[in-house]
ChimeraX commands (.cxc) that place a marker at each C-alpha (Angstrom):
marker #1 position 37.26,-10.40,-0.66 radius 0.5
marker #1 position 36.01,-6.95,-1.98 radius 0.5
marker #1 position 34.80,-4.47,0.37 radius 0.5
marker #1 position 33.20,-2.61,-2.66 radius 0.5
marker #1 position 29.61,-2.48,-2.71 radius 0.5
marker #1 position 27.46,-1.85,-5.73 radius 0.5
marker #1 position 24.64,0.29,-5.33 radius 0.5
marker #1 position 21.44,-1.28,-6.03 radius 0.5
marker #1 position 19.00,1.11,-7.32 radius 0.5
marker #1 position 15.73,0.58,-5.17 radius 0.5
marker #1 position 13.15,2.95,-5.21 radius 0.5
marker #1 position 9.27,3.94,-5.96 radius 0.5
marker #1 position 7.86,4.09,-9.33 radius 0.5
marker #1 position 4.58,4.68,-8.21 radius 0.5
marker #1 position 3.06,6.19,-4.73 radius 0.5
marker #1 position -0.37,5.95,-3.86 radius 0.5
marker #1 position -2.24,9.08,-3.61 radius 0.5
marker #1 position -5.35,11.16,-2.01 radius 0.5
marker #1 position -8.39,9.53,-2.40 radius 0.5
marker #1 position -12.01,10.58,-2.09 radius 0.5
marker #1 position -14.44,7.25,-1.94 radius 0.5
marker #1 position -18.05,6.78,-1.63 radius 0.5
marker #1 position -19.54,3.69,0.26 radius 0.5
marker #1 position -19.53,0.61,-1.82 radius 0.5
marker #1 position -17.15,1.76,-4.34 radius 0.5
marker #1 position -13.85,-0.06,-5.32 radius 0.5
marker #1 position -10.68,1.75,-4.36 radius 0.5
marker #1 position -7.30,1.15,-5.89 radius 0.5
marker #1 position -4.41,2.28,-4.08 radius 0.5
marker #1 position -1.40,2.34,-6.29 radius 0.5
marker #1 position 2.43,1.23,-5.43 radius 0.5
marker #1 position 5.13,-0.05,-7.56 radius 0.5
marker #1 position 8.33,-0.25,-6.88 radius 0.5
marker #1 position 11.56,-1.18,-8.85 radius 0.5
marker #1 position 14.43,-3.60,-7.98 radius 0.5
marker #1 position 16.27,-6.18,-9.68 radius 0.5
marker #1 position 15.18,-8.63,-6.65 radius 0.5
marker #1 position 11.60,-8.39,-7.03 radius 0.5
marker #1 position 10.32,-6.84,-3.74 radius 0.5
marker #1 position 8.13,-7.91,-1.27 radius 0.5
marker #1 position 5.13,-5.27,-1.28 radius 0.5
marker #1 position 2.88,-4.47,2.23 radius 0.5
marker #1 position 0.29,-2.23,2.97 radius 0.5
marker #1 position -0.21,-0.29,6.08 radius 0.5
marker #1 position -3.23,2.06,7.19 radius 0.5
marker #1 position -2.62,3.89,10.18 radius 0.5
marker #1 position 0.64,2.67,11.17 radius 0.5
marker #1 position -0.60,-0.60,11.58 radius 0.5
marker #1 position 0.13,-3.57,8.30 radius 0.5
marker #1 position -2.94,-5.15,7.22 radius 0.5
marker #1 position -3.10,-8.75,6.81 radius 0.5
marker #1 position -4.36,-9.01,3.07 radius 0.5
marker #1 position -4.02,-12.82,3.28 radius 0.5
marker #1 position -7.33,-13.39,5.11 radius 0.5
marker #1 position -9.13,-10.04,3.80 radius 0.5
marker #1 position -11.66,-10.58,1.33 radius 0.5
marker #1 position -12.47,-7.27,0.73 radius 0.5
marker #1 position -8.68,-5.96,0.43 radius 0.5
marker #1 position -6.17,-7.56,-1.88 radius 0.5
marker #1 position -3.03,-6.99,-2.80 radius 0.5
marker #1 position -2.53,-6.61,-6.81 radius 0.5
marker #1 position 0.48,-7.76,-8.73 radius 0.5
marker #1 position 2.13,-4.69,-9.18 radius 0.5
marker #1 position 1.92,-4.10,-5.58 radius 0.5
marker #1 position -0.92,-1.71,-5.76 radius 0.5
marker #1 position -3.58,-2.56,-2.99 radius 0.5
marker #1 position -7.90,-2.82,-3.81 radius 0.5
marker #1 position -10.05,-2.29,-1.62 radius 0.5
marker #1 position -13.51,-3.91,-3.22 radius 0.5
marker #1 position -16.88,-2.35,-1.68 radius 0.5
marker #1 position -15.95,0.34,0.79 radius 0.5
marker #1 position -17.29,0.02,4.06 radius 0.5
marker #1 position -18.36,3.38,5.83 radius 0.5
marker #1 position -20.95,4.13,8.55 radius 0.5
marker #1 position -21.31,6.31,11.56 radius 0.5
marker #1 position -20.43,3.52,13.53 radius 0.5
marker #1 position -17.67,1.77,11.64 radius 0.5
marker #1 position -15.32,3.09,9.16 radius 0.5
marker #1 position -12.60,0.22,8.79 radius 0.5
marker #1 position -11.87,1.74,5.21 radius 0.5
marker #1 position -11.03,5.53,5.78 radius 0.5
marker #1 position -7.74,6.30,6.88 radius 0.5
marker #1 position -4.27,6.70,6.25 radius 0.5
marker #1 position -2.23,4.31,3.85 radius 0.5
marker #1 position 1.56,3.52,3.50 radius 0.5
marker #1 position 3.11,1.33,0.94 radius 0.5
marker #1 position 6.36,-0.95,2.01 radius 0.5
marker #1 position 8.36,-2.20,0.35 radius 0.5
marker #1 position 11.19,-4.64,1.29 radius 0.5
marker #1 position 13.94,-6.39,-0.41 radius 0.5
marker #1 position 16.07,-8.62,2.05 radius 0.5
marker #1 position 19.66,-7.59,1.06 radius 0.5
marker #1 position 18.75,-3.64,0.60 radius 0.5
marker #1 position 16.37,-3.21,3.66 radius 0.5
marker #1 position 13.03,-1.53,3.54 radius 0.5
marker #1 position 11.20,1.99,1.85 radius 0.5
marker #1 position 8.02,3.21,3.02 radius 0.5
marker #1 position 5.67,5.72,0.54 radius 0.5
marker #1 position 4.46,8.69,1.18 radius 0.5
marker #1 position 1.07,8.51,3.50 radius 0.5
marker #1 position -2.29,8.80,1.34 radius 0.5
marker #1 position -5.34,9.40,2.77 radius 0.5
marker #1 position -8.46,7.60,1.87 radius 0.5
marker #1 position -11.75,9.54,2.73 radius 0.5
marker #1 position -15.15,8.38,2.67 radius 0.5
marker #1 position -17.77,10.78,1.54 radius 0.5
marker #1 position -20.77,11.06,3.67 radius 0.5
marker #1 position -24.69,11.12,1.79 radius 0.5
marker link #1:1,2 radius 0.2
marker link #1:2,3 radius 0.2
marker link #1:3,4 radius 0.2
marker link #1:4,5 radius 0.2
marker link #1:5,6 radius 0.2
marker link #1:6,7 radius 0.2
marker link #1:7,8 radius 0.2
marker link #1:8,9 radius 0.2
marker link #1:9,10 radius 0.2
marker link #1:10,11 radius 0.2
marker link #1:11,12 radius 0.2
marker link #1:12,13 radius 0.2
marker link #1:13,14 radius 0.2
marker link #1:14,15 radius 0.2
marker link #1:15,16 radius 0.2
marker link #1:16,17 radius 0.2
marker link #1:17,18 radius 0.2
marker link #1:18,19 radius 0.2
marker link #1:19,20 radius 0.2
marker link #1:20,21 radius 0.2
marker link #1:21,22 radius 0.2
marker link #1:22,23 radius 0.2
marker link #1:23,24 radius 0.2
marker link #1:24,25 radius 0.2
marker link #1:25,26 radius 0.2
marker link #1:26,27 radius 0.2
marker link #1:27,28 radius 0.2
marker link #1:28,29 radius 0.2
marker link #1:29,30 radius 0.2
marker link #1:30,31 radius 0.2
marker link #1:31,32 radius 0.2
marker link #1:32,33 radius 0.2
marker link #1:33,34 radius 0.2
marker link #1:34,35 radius 0.2
marker link #1:35,36 radius 0.2
marker link #1:36,37 radius 0.2
marker link #1:37,38 radius 0.2
marker link #1:38,39 radius 0.2
marker link #1:39,40 radius 0.2
marker link #1:40,41 radius 0.2
marker link #1:41,42 radius 0.2
marker link #1:42,43 radius 0.2
marker link #1:43,44 radius 0.2
marker link #1:44,45 radius 0.2
marker link #1:45,46 radius 0.2
marker link #1:46,47 radius 0.2
marker link #1:47,48 radius 0.2
marker link #1:48,49 radius 0.2
marker link #1:49,50 radius 0.2
marker link #1:50,51 radius 0.2
marker link #1:51,52 radius 0.2
marker link #1:52,53 radius 0.2
marker link #1:53,54 radius 0.2
marker link #1:54,55 radius 0.2
marker link #1:55,56 radius 0.2
marker link #1:56,57 radius 0.2
marker link #1:57,58 radius 0.2
marker link #1:58,59 radius 0.2
marker link #1:59,60 radius 0.2
marker link #1:60,61 radius 0.2
marker link #1:61,62 radius 0.2
marker link #1:62,63 radius 0.2
marker link #1:63,64 radius 0.2
marker link #1:64,65 radius 0.2
marker link #1:65,66 radius 0.2
marker link #1:66,67 radius 0.2
marker link #1:67,68 radius 0.2
marker link #1:68,69 radius 0.2
marker link #1:69,70 radius 0.2
marker link #1:70,71 radius 0.2
marker link #1:71,72 radius 0.2
marker link #1:72,73 radius 0.2
marker link #1:73,74 radius 0.2
marker link #1:74,75 radius 0.2
marker link #1:75,76 radius 0.2
marker link #1:76,77 radius 0.2
marker link #1:77,78 radius 0.2
marker link #1:78,79 radius 0.2
marker link #1:79,80 radius 0.2
marker link #1:80,81 radius 0.2
marker link #1:81,82 radius 0.2
marker link #1:82,83 radius 0.2
marker link #1:83,84 radius 0.2
marker link #1:84,85 radius 0.2
marker link #1:85,86 radius 0.2
marker link #1:86,87 radius 0.2
marker link #1:87,88 radius 0.2
marker link #1:88,89 radius 0.2
marker link #1:89,90 radius 0.2
marker link #1:90,91 radius 0.2
marker link #1:91,92 radius 0.2
marker link #1:92,93 radius 0.2
marker link #1:93,94 radius 0.2
marker link #1:94,95 radius 0.2
marker link #1:95,96 radius 0.2
marker link #1:96,97 radius 0.2
marker link #1:97,98 radius 0.2
marker link #1:98,99 radius 0.2
marker link #1:99,100 radius 0.2
marker link #1:100,101 radius 0.2
marker link #1:101,102 radius 0.2
marker link #1:102,103 radius 0.2
marker link #1:103,104 radius 0.2
marker link #1:104,105 radius 0.2
marker link #1:105,106 radius 0.2
marker link #1:106,107 radius 0.2
marker link #1:107,108 radius 0.2
view
């Protein structure tokens, strides 16, 4: 058995950027990761994984980007504003985490 491990490239092609949005707009946080084995992409907001399966406003796009439909923002409810990170995982290699991107929602 060979102990030589070939290095498999696994890296982000695109990482999310800070976004300024307005209430009711749609936002895309871009993310795309490269590897021979397609990575599993997940998103964190403020350090917590988003459950996108049961989310009717937020969805994972085929390239790994996050689409937020109709940003919600009121004085007491700001579920979309915050800090987002894209997390890419390949089981045999591990996990890489993108830079942190801030979503700010402008007031009136």
